[in-house]
C-alpha positions as a Markdown table, in Angstrom:
| # | Residue | x | y | z |
|---|---|---|---|---|
| 1 | Unk | -1.1 | 20.5 | -41.8 |
| 2 | Unk | 1.9 | 22.0 | -43.5 |
| 3 | Unk | 5.4 | 20.4 | -43.4 |
| 4 | Unk | 7.5 | 22.8 | -42.1 |
| 5 | Unk | 10.7 | 23.7 | -43.9 |
| 6 | Unk | 12.6 | 24.0 | -40.6 |
| 7 | Unk | 12.1 | 23.3 | -37.0 |
| 8 | Unk | 12.6 | 25.2 | -33.7 |
| 9 | Unk | 15.7 | 24.1 | -31.4 |
| 10 | Unk | 17.3 | 25.9 | -28.6 |
| 11 | Unk | 20.3 | 25.2 | -30.7 |
| 12 | Unk | 19.2 | 27.1 | -33.8 |
| 13 | Unk | 16.6 | 26.3 | -36.8 |
| 14 | Unk | 16.7 | 22.5 | -37.9 |
| 15 | Unk | 16.1 | 22.2 | -41.9 |
| 16 | Unk | 13.7 | 19.6 | -42.8 |
| 17 | Unk | 15.0 | 17.7 | -46.3 |
| 18 | Unk | 12.9 | 15.4 | -48.6 |
| 19 | Unk | 15.1 | 12.5 | -49.8 |
| 20 | Unk | 14.5 | 9.8 | -52.0 |
| 21 | Unk | 16.0 | 7.1 | -49.8 |
| 22 | Unk | 17.0 | 7.1 | -46.3 |
| 23 | Unk | 19.4 | 4.3 | -45.7 |
| 24 | Unk | 18.6 | 1.3 | -43.3 |
| 25 | Unk | 21.1 | -1.6 | -42.5 |
| 26 | Unk | 18.1 | -3.9 | -43.3 |
| 27 | Unk | 17.2 | -2.8 | -47.4 |
| 28 | Unk | 13.8 | -4.2 | -46.8 |
| 29 | Unk | 12.8 | -1.8 | -44.1 |
| 30 | Unk | 11.3 | 1.6 | -45.2 |
| 31 | Unk | 12.5 | 4.4 | -43.4 |
| 32 | Unk | 10.1 | 7.2 | -43.0 |
| 33 | Unk | 12.4 | 9.9 | -41.3 |
| 34 | Unk | 15.7 | 10.1 | -39.3 |
| 35 | Unk | 17.0 | 12.6 | -37.1 |
| 36 | Unk | 20.5 | 13.3 | -38.6 |
| 37 | Unk | 22.4 | 14.6 | -35.3 |
| 38 | Unk | 25.7 | 15.2 | -36.9 |
| 39 | Unk | 24.2 | 17.6 | -39.5 |
| 40 | Unk | 21.5 | 18.6 | -37.3 |
| 41 | Unk | 18.9 | 17.9 | -40.0 |
| 42 | Unk | 15.8 | 15.9 | -40.1 |
| 43 | Unk | 15.2 | 13.6 | -43.2 |
| 44 | Unk | 11.6 | 12.8 | -44.3 |
| 45 | Unk | 11.3 | 10.2 | -47.3 |
| 46 | Unk | 9.6 | 11.3 | -50.5 |
| 47 | Unk | 8.1 | 8.1 | -50.2 |
| 48 | Unk | 5.9 | 9.3 | -47.3 |
| 49 | Unk | 3.1 | 10.6 | -49.5 |
| 50 | Unk | 0.2 | 11.0 | -46.9 |
| 51 | Unk | 0.3 | 14.4 | -45.6 |
| 52 | Unk | -0.4 | 12.9 | -42.0 |
| 53 | Unk | 1.9 | 10.2 | -42.1 |
| 54 | Unk | 4.7 | 13.1 | -43.2 |
| 55 | Unk | 3.6 | 15.6 | -40.3 |
| 56 | Unk | 3.7 | 12.9 | -37.7 |
| 57 | Unk | 7.1 | 11.5 | -39.1 |
| 58 | Unk | 8.6 | 15.0 | -39.0 |
| 59 | Unk | 7.0 | 15.4 | -35.5 |
| 60 | Unk | 8.5 | 12.1 | -34.4 |
| 61 | Unk | 12.0 | 13.3 | -35.6 |
| 62 | Unk | 11.8 | 16.7 | -33.9 |
| 63 | Unk | 11.2 | 14.9 | -30.8 |
| 64 | Unk | 14.6 | 13.2 | -31.1 |
| 65 | Unk | 16.0 | 16.5 | -31.4 |
| 66 | Unk | 14.4 | 17.7 | -28.1 |
| 67 | Unk | 15.6 | 14.5 | -26.2 |
| 68 | Unk | 19.3 | 14.9 | -27.6 |
| 69 | Unk | 19.4 | 18.7 | -27.1 |
| 70 | Unk | 18.2 | 18.3 | -23.2 |
| 71 | Unk | 20.4 | 15.3 | -22.6 |
| 72 | Unk | 17.2 | 13.0 | -21.8 |
| 73 | Unk | 18.0 | 10.7 | -24.7 |
| 74 | Unk | 21.2 | 9.6 | -22.9 |
| 75 | Unk | 19.2 | 8.3 | -20.1 |
| 76 | Unk | 16.8 | 6.1 | -22.3 |
| 77 | Unk | 17.1 | 3.0 | -24.3 |
| 78 | Unk | 16.8 | 2.8 | -27.9 |
| 79 | Unk | 13.1 | 1.1 | -27.5 |
| 80 | Unk | 12.0 | 3.8 | -24.7 |
| 81 | Unk | 13.3 | 6.7 | -27.3 |
| 82 | Unk | 11.3 | 5.5 | -30.0 |
| 83 | Unk | 8.3 | 4.9 | -27.7 |
| 84 | Unk | 8.6 | 8.5 | -26.1 |
| 85 | Unk | 9.0 | 9.8 | -29.8 |
| 86 | Unk | 5.7 | 8.1 | -31.1 |
| 87 | Unk | 3.8 | 9.2 | -28.2 |
| 88 | Unk | 4.7 | 12.7 | -28.7 |
| 89 | Unk | 4.6 | 12.8 | -32.4 |
| 90 | Unk | 1.0 | 11.3 | -32.2 |
| 91 | Unk | -0.2 | 14.3 | -29.7 |
| 92 | Unk | 1.5 | 16.8 | -31.6 |
| 93 | Unk | -0.2 | 15.6 | -34.9 |
| 94 | Unk | -3.5 | 15.2 | -33.1 |
| 95 | Unk | -3.3 | 18.9 | -31.9 |
| 96 | Unk | -2.3 | 20.1 | -35.2 |
| 97 | Unk | -5.2 | 18.1 | -36.8 |
| 98 | Unk | -7.6 | 19.6 | -34.3 |
| 99 | Unk | -6.3 | 23.3 | -35.3 |
| 100 | Unk | -5.3 | 24.0 | -31.7 |
| 101 | Unk | -1.4 | 23.7 | -32.7 |
| 102 | Unk | 0.2 | 25.5 | -35.6 |
| 103 | Unk | 4.1 | 24.6 | -36.6 |
| 104 | Unk | 5.6 | 27.5 | -38.4 |
| 105 | Unk | 9.1 | 27.4 | -39.9 |
| 106 | Unk | 11.9 | 28.4 | -37.7 |
| 107 | Unk | 13.8 | 31.5 | -38.3 |
| 108 | Unk | 17.4 | 32.1 | -37.5 |
């Protein structure tokens, strides 16, 4: 599974950026990815070296963009949002591993 450089959104392409460190209020927590809504970008930690884990993390963050862009996230608690993102990312990753889903880079 290839990690896309950009994801599709109805509001335009969303770049996927590899970062050395993704900040968290608790320095002991490893943050694997983050949807950066203000920048409209997905960050993926360079510490995530397993391809399947990196792909699933990007799919999780992409789901955050879908929930935000559709307005659904405003009706969910943080815990509900994370559960939905985990579930969707797991399905997308399983489909990609099975070869029935191919994620291509978004274009302008």
